[in-house]
Structures are given as C-alpha cells and as structure tokens.
N, C-alpha and C positions, 0 to 999 in steps of 0.2 A: 427588446422585450426591455422594458420598465423593470424595475425593482419590486415594485406591487406584484408583477404579472408573474416572474420569477419567484417570489414567496410563494403566491398562490400556486405556481405550480410544483414547488416543495413541496408545500402539508396536502394539495389532493393527489400526487403521484405517493406520498408516505403515508397516506392514511389509506390509502390502497394497500399498501405492502402489508402494512398492519392486520386490516380486515384478510387477508390474508393465510397471515400465521400464525393470528393471537390466539388460535387455540390451539397449538400446536403445546404436544409436553414443552416445556422449557423455549419460549416463543424470542426471547430478547436477541438472543444471539442468532436464529434463521432470518428474524428482523433486519437487524444490522447487517449482513450478510447482502441480504437482498436490496436494501438503500445503498449499502456502497455499491452496489453493480449496477442501479438506475443512476447512480450521481456519480460515482467515481471516489463518494468522499461518504462522509455523515455529517452533512448540513445541518450547522447548530438549530435550524429554527425546526429540525424534525425531531429534534432529543423531547420536548417539551408533550408532545403528541404522545411518543412513544411513550413516556413516562405517566401521564396520563391513561392511557389506553393498557399498562400491564400494572398500573396502582403500585409503582415504583415514585420513587422521589427523583428529581433530575440530575441530583449529585450520582445516583447509582447509576443512572442512563454513562453519565458522563466517565463515572469510574468506568467502567466495562469497555467503551472506547478505547479513554485512554491506558487503560491497560493492555490489551492486545494491541500489537505491533503491527499487525496488517491492516487497522481502520485508521483510517483518516481524515483527518479536522479539517484539510484542506484539499482542494481538486491535486493530482499527481501530473506528471509529464504526460505525452504520447504514448509513453516506453515508459517500465518499472525495472530498474536493473538493483535488484536483490545480490551481493556479495558476500560471502562467508565469513565469519570473525570467526568460527571455530577454532579450537586448538590444533587438529588435525591439519586445515587449513593453514594456518598463521607458521604454522612448520615448516611449510613446503611454501613460503614466499607470498602469503595471500596479501599481505601486507605493504609489500612493495609495491604490487600488481593493483592493490586499491589507489594508493596512493599518483600511480600514474592515470590509473582512468580517470580518477578525480580530476584529478590535472589535466587530461584532456577531454575533458567536460565542462571546467569549469563549475563546478558543484563540489559543494562540501557533504557530509553525511545527511540524511534527510531531505535533503534539497533539492532545486529541482534547478534542470539548468535555466537562462535568463530567456532561451528562447522557446523554452515548453517542451524541449525533444524529451528531457529525460529528468527522472526523480530515480535518487540514486539511496539505496535505504540497508544495513546492515541487516545482516540477521548470523542466528550463529548457531546454525545447522539445517545445513541443506541433507543433511542422510547421504553426503557423495563422500565419505572421508577418507575412501579409497579412490577416489580419483579427485583429491585435494593438487590447487585449488579447485576449490568450484564458485559457480555463481546462477540467478536463474534473472532470465529476462524474457518479461512478459510470460511468465511462467512456464517457460522451457528452461530446462535446466542444462549447464554445460561443466564438465568437469576436465580435470589435466590445464589450466587454464594458461597460459605463456604471452610473452609480447605480443605475437601473430595471433593468436585468439583474442587477444584484450581489443586489440588493432580491427578486427573486425568486428567486435561486439559496439565499441565505437564510431564504428562506419552508419552499423544498423541501424542506430539508434538516431543519425541524423538523417536517414533518410528520409 
C-alpha cells in the first residue's frame, strides 16, 4: 500500500467513525476511542478531520489525545504491557520487577521493543492494591507479581 492510499484509508475510516458518533453527547472521547480501536493509535491525519467535524481547533483535539495516557500517537506493539507505578505496588517491589521486565524486553517506559512484540507503559493504579504488585497485559490484569510470573509475562509477549 502506498502512502497516498494509506492516508486515504485513514481519512475514509475516520470520516465513517465521526459520522457514527458526532451526534452523541460529548462525542470527542467516543470518537477518539473508536479511532484508536480501528487503527491502534490516533493518526495525525485524523485530528484535523475530527476538529473540523466537532468545531474544535486542532490544538484542542491534540490536547485531549496527549492528556489521556491511553491514547497513542504511534502504533503500539502486538501486546501492551501496563505496569502499575502506584504507591501500593511500589511498596511491594514493583520498581525492581519493572526494571527486570524492561531489561528482559529491552524496552524503556512508553517504548516498543525492536521486534514490535510489546509496548511497555506505566500506569498509576490498576485498582489491585491488595494484590500488589500488579500489571495488565492486553487488558487482562495480573496481581501478586513475582519473578516467576514476570518471566511468564515475558514468554507470553515473545510468542
């Protein structure tokens, strides 16, 4: 697929998503969620279309995308591993486990492994404080992480 047809695809799919949601009350977030679900991120080419359709500035759309941590401006890896950075998890050794996971996956916070297998993101609470330390892999939560369970997570994303 060439760049022009890729841009055309983004624009046509984004337009369809906007049409499906623009009459909803507070349509910006549902539109952004639907676009991210469709593409895996919010393409830069989609932002002007959204802004125009909702009578917003591009800066307002960009501000919302950059404010919410779950919105991405670039494609993620095949898997997304979110590691809790909240106080309860930190008190139970999450920093050490996070360092080991990042080292094993050869990736930094917010980065994607060179092989595209995984994107590692910090989150500041998964609501599993009683099961600290915790993580979320592709929407599935894991609590009471230890060296063994972290090795299993690494093996899972490498498949």
